[in-house]
C-alpha positions, 0 to 999 in steps of 0.5 A: 885525724880521729874524726875522719874515721868517725861515725856520728849520730845526732838525734834532735827534733829541731830540723834547724839543729840537725841541718846546722850540725850536719853542715858543720860535721860533713867535712870533718867525719866519715859518716853523719846520721841525723834523726828527728824521732828518738823512737828510731834509736834502737833500730839505728843502733842495730844498723850502725856502729856509732863512735858518738851520739849527740842527743837532745834533752827534750823532745816535743812528742815524746811521752817521757816529758821533761826527762826524755834525754835521760830516758833515751840515754839509759836506752842507749847505754843498755843497747850500746854501753861503749858509745859516748853520748853527748847531751844537747841542752839549754840553760834552763836544763843544766841541772838535768844535764849534770844528772845525765853525766852521773847516769853515763853521758860523756859530756853535754853542750849548751845551746847555742854552742860554739862550733870549735867547742862542739868539735872539741867535745866530739873529738874527746868523745871519739877518742874515748871510744878509740882508747877503750874509755880511758879519756874522761869527760871534760868536766868529770874531774875538776881540781879544787885549785881550779876554782879555789873551792874546797870540797869533795862531797857530791853537792860540791862536785855538782857545783864545780861541774856547773861552774865549769859548764856555765862560766864560758857563757855570758848567762846571768847567774843567781847564786843562792845560799845561807850566810857564810856558805861562800857565794862570793867565792863561787862568783869569783870562780865563775869569773876566773873560768869565763872568757872575761877573766882578764877583765875586771871583777867588781863586787857591790854589796847592793843590800847596804846601799841607801836609795840616795847612794844606789844610783850614784854608786852603780851608775856614776855621777856628774860633777855638781849633780849633788852635794859632795859630787866634786868631780865626774865619777864612773859607777861600778857598771862602767868600772866592770866594763868588759868584765863581771859585776857581782851584786851581793845581797840582791834580795834586799834592795827596794822595789824602786832600786829594782826598777832602776836596775832592771832598766839598765839590764834591759837597755845595756846602758847607764846614765850617770846621775846629773847627766843625760847621755847614756853610756853603753855597758858590756858586763856579765851579771852575777847576783847573790842572795841568802833570801830563798827563791820562793820568797823572792817570787813574792811580787810585793818584795821582788819584781818577777821580771827582774828575777827572770832577768838575773836568773838565767841559771841558778846555783844553790850552795848547800849549808856546811852541815849538809856537806859531810866530810868537807867539814874536816877537809875545810878545817884542815885547810884553815888550820894550815892557813892560820898556822902559817899566818901566826908562825906556828907548827901546822896542827893535826886534828884529833879524831875527837876534834873531827867528830866534834866538827862533824856533829856540829850544826854550823849555823854560821856555815864556812865562815863560822868554821873558819873563825873557830879554827883560827881561834883554836890555832891561836890558843893551842899549845901543841901540834894537835888540835883536840876537841877541847881546843875547838870552841864555837861562837856563843853568837851561834850557840846561845840561841840554839841552847835556849831554843826549848825556852823560846821556841824554834822559830828562826826569826825569834832566834835571830832577834834573841841573838841580836839582843844578846850581843847588843847587851854584851856591847852595851848598845854599841852598834859598830861592835855588835855588827862586827861580832855578828859578822854583818854590816851596820846597815844590815844590823839597822835593818834587822833592829828595825824589823824586830823593834829593837 
């Protein structure tokens, strides 16, 4: 009913977009005004009283190239601060669109949109105008429980907002971040918020797969295709049919493996090892790596055409040291979890303990914090965790302490750490890998890299 009395303006230099929105809204609203040139906005805002404005993020002829949407959003807010503005964006401009929310936009929609979702967003925007701004944007407040992602810092709120926006799409997502930052948790959150949530979520640590296992594990095999292939077996892509496949450590696969994966993604088909008939697949692809995007762009290491294929939208997870008071929030959460696990009273963190956590650099990120709090809960005698109860792993601390002697080169520190833990366990690779928190395959790679 609200829309029947509403006046809507859409500003976009694409005539097809204007026509599509006009045809969709004409039966729904009282008045729909379309405009190709954003320079006309000040005049239109004087002539009409709009309840909501749909504003494109980019205009071909504007002088403020790349930030046109933000520029005109600011102009609208100066002239008519009460009007709800919905930004129209493409996948590649999502970071810019999220910034627009901080600068006063009500919400944003991604091209191509679903008409029902767009109508819902416009209805919420009109409701905000009618109710004096009491209704918030669909992504303004996202409970942490929705994603099982804890964090109140600005960077984590941005990530949660981005997840909420991209999850319902089928866009391929590349999740970037250091080891231990929670890339798998983000992938699960995207799946749980997607339209594929009722279907399988399949994780594959592709960085640990040898060339001989890569095709069989991902694409499946026929009985007799190789030794030990005693029966037909579906690969992980088929297992994820209708759902989501999450390829972890994607930055560590070989160029040969990249070629095989690219073929599958382009054709949307897999061929089992030992078979000839292709199998159609319908999966949503999520990938993660701790390798910086700048290094992936090196064509001697990673195919650029594969990067473009897997990276419709990227999510960069910040290291824990850049998340401020999220550290205390997470520590409190882990203290509760492990107190229940070990049937102990839930401890509080003293001020000194909190200060110690906040001033530590956490090279192992959230995973290191988790293990530190678990040890503290196990060893603590009372219901208060003090600074002395929180001990950080020598795996991370030893190299940092010797940085002045050995330099601050990251590779040197990693080599030193691996060597120390190898000596600690008398060369036992299984124990060394477990202590370092990596797989044996990853340990082999690093030992070979550093000549250990």
